N, C-alpha and C positions, 0 to 999 in steps of 0.2 A: 889747634883751636881750643881756646879755654872753655871750661865748663860754664854753662849758662843756667841760672836759676831764676824762676819767676816766683815772687812772694805773692801768694794769692789774696791775702786779706788787704783791705785798704790801709794806707799809711797816712799819717798827718804830714802834709807836704811842707810844713814849716821845718821839718827835719832836713838837714843838709848832709854833707859828707860825714861829719862826726856822728850825728844821730843815726843815719842809715848804717854806717859801719858798726856801731854799737848794737843795732838790731840784728845784724848778720851774726855778730859774735855771741851775743847773749841769748837771743831767741832761737836762732838756727843752729847754734854751736858749730858754726863754720869759722874758718880763719879768713877775715876780710882781706888779708894781704897775700892770698894764694893766687891771685890773678883771675879768679872766676868773675863773671859778670852777674850782677843781681838786678832784676827789674822789679819796680814797685809802681803801684798806681794809687790815686786818691779815691775818695769815696764816690765821687761823681764819674769816675773812670774816663775823664777827659784829659788826663795828664799822665805821663810816664816819666819816671826817673830811673836811669840805669847807672849803677855804680860799679867800678872795678879799679883794682890796683894795677898800675903800670910802672914797673921798675922802681920809680922813686917818688911816686905820689898817686893820689886818687884822681880818677877821671869821673866826672858827673855829667851825664847826658840827660837833657831835659826836653821833653816834647809836650806841647800843649795844643790840643785841638781847638779850633775856633767854634765848631758847631756839633760835631759828632762825638761818639764815645768809642773807646777801645773795647773790643770784645774780649773781656777778661774771663778766663775760666772760673766758674763759680763753685764747682764741686771738686772734691779730691783732697789731696794732701795740702798742708800749709805751704809747702814749697814744691814746685814742679820743675823738673829738669827739661830744658829745651835744647833743640839743635840750633845752629846758626840760621838755618832756613826758617825755622819756626819763629824766632825772635824778629826776623825781618818781616815775615808775614804779619805778625802782631803789630809791629810799628807801621805797617802799610794799611792796617785796618781790617785784616782778614780774621775770621774766627778760626783759631788754630785747632780747636777741638773737632772741627769738621774737616780739616785738611790733613788727611793722612795719606802718605805714600804707600807704595807696595811694601809688604812685609819683607824684612831682611832674611835672606836664606844663608845657611852655612852648610857647606859640604866638606867632607874629609878627603874625598877622592872623586875622580871623574868616572871611575869604573864601578 
């Protein structure tokens, strides 16, 4: 599963693939060609654009809500790392800051 990053600040949605990939490269200092998925929203939080590089070209996913708003995290880092489950929750309209699973445990031995 590729890395998933949510850009927290609103973005001018006139930006398309070129503008969003430049934002990833210049503002985040990430390589937009590494296959990670980047999620962006507009100021009204009723639209999402997801950008990722797939083998030989960029894919741009766009979702526009008719009436409601996405519950976008307002506090924290400029970029938030998400799981596949969290991005799906976000796209389905859930508040991902409230939806936390059980903490992950790591053990070295069963004894």
